[in-house]
N, C-alpha and C positions, 0 to 999 in steps of 0.2 A: 958576395952578392950572388943571387941565384933567382931562378923562377920559383915562385911559391904559389900554392893553391890553398885558398880558404874556402870552406863550403858549409852549406847547411841544407837541410831537407825539411820541407814543410808539406809533405805529402805522404800517403800511406799505400800507394799503388804498387810500390816496388821497394824492396829492402836495399838501402844504400850501405853496402858492406865495406869494411876496410880494404878488401881485395879490389873492389871496384875503384875506390879512391886511389889506391896504388896504381891501378891501370891508367887512370886519368892523369896522375902525376907523370907517369911515363910518357903519355901522349903530349903533355905540356912540355916536357924536356925535349922530346923529339921535334915538336913543332918549333920551339924556341931555337933549337940548334939549326934546323933547316932555314928558318927565317932570320937568323942572326939577331935574335932577341935574347940576350943572356940573362937578363934579370927583370924583375917586376913581380907584381902580385895580381893574381886573377881571383876574383870572388865568384863562386859558382853556387847557384841556388836551384834546388830541385823543387818544383811546385806541381800543383794540379792544374787542370784545364781552366777552372774558374779564375785562379790567380793570374795565369798568363794572359787570359782573355782581358782581364781588367787592365793589365799593363799594356797590352797591345792596343786597347782602346785609348788609354790615356796618352801614350807616347807616339802611336802611329795612326791614330784615328780609325783603326779597324776593329770593329766590335765582334771579334771571333777569336777562338783559341789559335795559337800557332805552336810550332814545335820548339823554337829557340829564339831568344832575343839577346842582343848584345848591346851594352852601353859602354862605349870607350871613354876612358878618362882623359886621354890625350887630345881629343877633339874638342874644339871650342866653337860653339854656335854664336851667332851675332849677339844675342841677348843674354848670353851666359856670363856668370861671374866666375872668375878663376878661383879655384879652391886650393888653398895651400895646406898640405898635410904635415903635421908634426911627427916626431918619431916616438909615438906611443907604443909601436909594435902591435902584436896581435895577442888577444887573450885566448888561451887554449880552453876549449870547452869539452868536457867529457863526452864520450860516445855513449848514448843512452841505450836502453834495452831495445830489443827487436819488435816491440809491440806497436810500432808506428809513432806518429807524432814528430815533433821537431827534433832534429839531430844536427849537430854542427861540429866543426873542428877546424884546425889549421894543419895543413899538410905542407911540409917543407922538404927541400933537398937534404941529403944526408951530410952536408958539409959543415954542420954545426953553426952556421951563421944565423943568429937570431935577430939580426938588425933589421931596420926598416927597409922595405922595398917599395918603390914607387908603384902605386896602383895602375894597372893597365886598364882595368874596367871590370864590369860585371857581366856574367853570362847567366841567363835564366833558362832552364830547360823544363818543359812540360813532360813529366814522366808518363802520363797516360797517352800522350801523342807519340812518345818514343816507343811505347809498348805496341801501339797500333801499327806504327810504321815498320817496326821490326817484323811483325806478323805479315804485313803486306809485302815486304821485300824478301821475306824468307830467311832472315838471319837473326842472330841473338839480340836480346835487349841490350846487352853489354856493348855489342858492336854499334848499335844505333845510338846509345848514349855517348859512346866515344866519337862517333861521326858528328853528332850535334855539338859536342864540346869542342872538337877541333874546328868545326865550322864557325862557332862563336868566337874562338880565339883568333882565327884569321880575320874576322870582322873587327875585332878589337885593335888589330895592328894595321888596319887600313884596306883590307881586301873587300871587294864587293862583287856582285853578280847581276848588275843592272842590264847588261847586254850579253850576247852569246859568247863573245871573246873573253870577257871578264869571268863568266861562269865556267868556261873551259879551263882557264888558268886556276881559279880557286878550287874547283872540284878536283882537278889533277893534283894539286898540292895536298888536299885532304886525303886522297887515295894513297899517295906516297907515304904519308905519315901513318895512316892506319895499317898499311902493308908492313911497314917497319915494325910496328907494334904487334903484328900477328893477328890483327882484327880483320879477317877476310870475310867475304860474303859466303 
């Protein structure tokens, strides 16, 4: 058992390279180790502003783009039906050419375990927002995508930032993980 990352890209603003996916896998392992989450699967989708705006409107009632959304599978709302997952595993999808369009794949730890992992949830990142924020904060797009990914992961496992104290804890954890991975400002 291990932490696994499945991903897809439905945007053309930034090339999602195998090196970036490897970096995100590293961040996932570091975050999992720090937070004592040894296994599970995280589904990551890279989108444009229009797609994330629609999701933000649908699920949060906010008709504007945002940088990252997280949908935890382990949380149950009052009116939700519990979903039971079989052990179908993951279908590997070839990495397509660099001309844009949809790309996807399944990234796994190198332990050779191809078994089923319980879904932790979905993280949706707006790549245009990440690019703009990287420019605004004066760091690389890779660092901003890493930050948003770790932020989303921490939401999946129960962290939030509704008040100043929660924000301090969550953002401190994010910085620790990014520093360990060498993604500094």
